[in-house]
N, C-alpha and C positions, 0 to 999 in steps of 0.2 A: 274290500279292496280299495274302495273309495277313500277310506281313512288312511290306508297305507300309502296311497299315492299322494295324499295331502301331506303326510308326514315326510315322505320322500322329497316332495317339492319344498317343504319348509326347511329340511336339512340342507338341500341344495342352495336354498336362498341364504341360509345362515353361513354355509361354506363360502358362497360367493361374496357375501358381505365381509366375512373374515379376511378373504383374500384381498378384497378392495381396501379394507382398513390396513392390512399389512403393507400393501403397495403405497398407501398414503404415508405410512410411517417411514418406509424406506425412502420415498421421495423427499420427505421432510428432513430425514437424516442427511441425505445427499446434498440437499439445498443448504442445510446448516454447515456441513463440511466445506462446501464451496464458498459460503460466506466467510467462514473462519479463515480459509486460505486467502481469500481476497483481502480481508482485514489485515492479516499478517503481512501480505505483500505490500499493502499500502503503508502499514506502520514501518516496515523496513525501508521503503523509499523515503518516507518522511524523516526517519532517523538518519539516513544517508545524506539527505539535503541539509539537515540541521548540523551534522558532523562537518560537512563541507563548509557551511557558513562559519562555524566556529574555527575551523582550520584557516579559512581565509582571514578572519579577524585576527587570529594569532599571528599569521604571517605578516599582516599589515602592521601590527604592533612591533614585531621584530624588526621590520624594515624601518619603521619610524624611529625605533630606539637606536638602530645601527646608524641611521642618518644623524641622529642627535649626538651619538658618540663621536662621529667624525667631526661634526661642527663644534662639539665641546673640546675635542683635542685641538682643533685649529684655533679656537678662541683662547685656550690655555697657552698654546705656543705663542700667540700674539701678545698675550698679557706678560708672559715670561720674557719675551724679547724686549717689550717696552720697559719692564723693570730692570733688565740688564743694562739697557741703554741709559736709563735714568741713573743707575749706580755708577756707570762709567763717567757720565757727565759730572756727577757729584764728586767722584774721586778726582777728576781732572781739576775741578775748581779748588778743592781743599788740599791737593797733593803738595803744593808749594808751602802752604801753612804747616802741614804735618812735617815736612822735611825741615823747615826752619825750627819748629818746636823740638824735634828730635836732636838737631844739631845743638840747640841751646842747652838742652838737658844733658847731652853727652859731654859737652865742653865745659859746662859749669861745674866747678868743684865746690862741694859743700864741706865745710870743715866743722 
């Protein structure tokens, strides 16, 4: 009987060790799953921050470009107005010369 008690105690010890090992494995798996979830959450937050940063940069560039478009339009309007004014002044200066040249050519008869 002494031997069977020892066997029984050994089996109980092995079963207990197996249960303890199984519990360690379960705990390790749970910890791993919790770490993976935490890493996923952190990665999603980082991606959201990065996306927000890129969107802000994009909006800033759009705003700058729009501002540049307005200033470019204004500059082109000013340049166009200056050119029109310059043409009017030139036309005023040479209009009498042009009229005289036209009258001369129309009234001169070439034979």
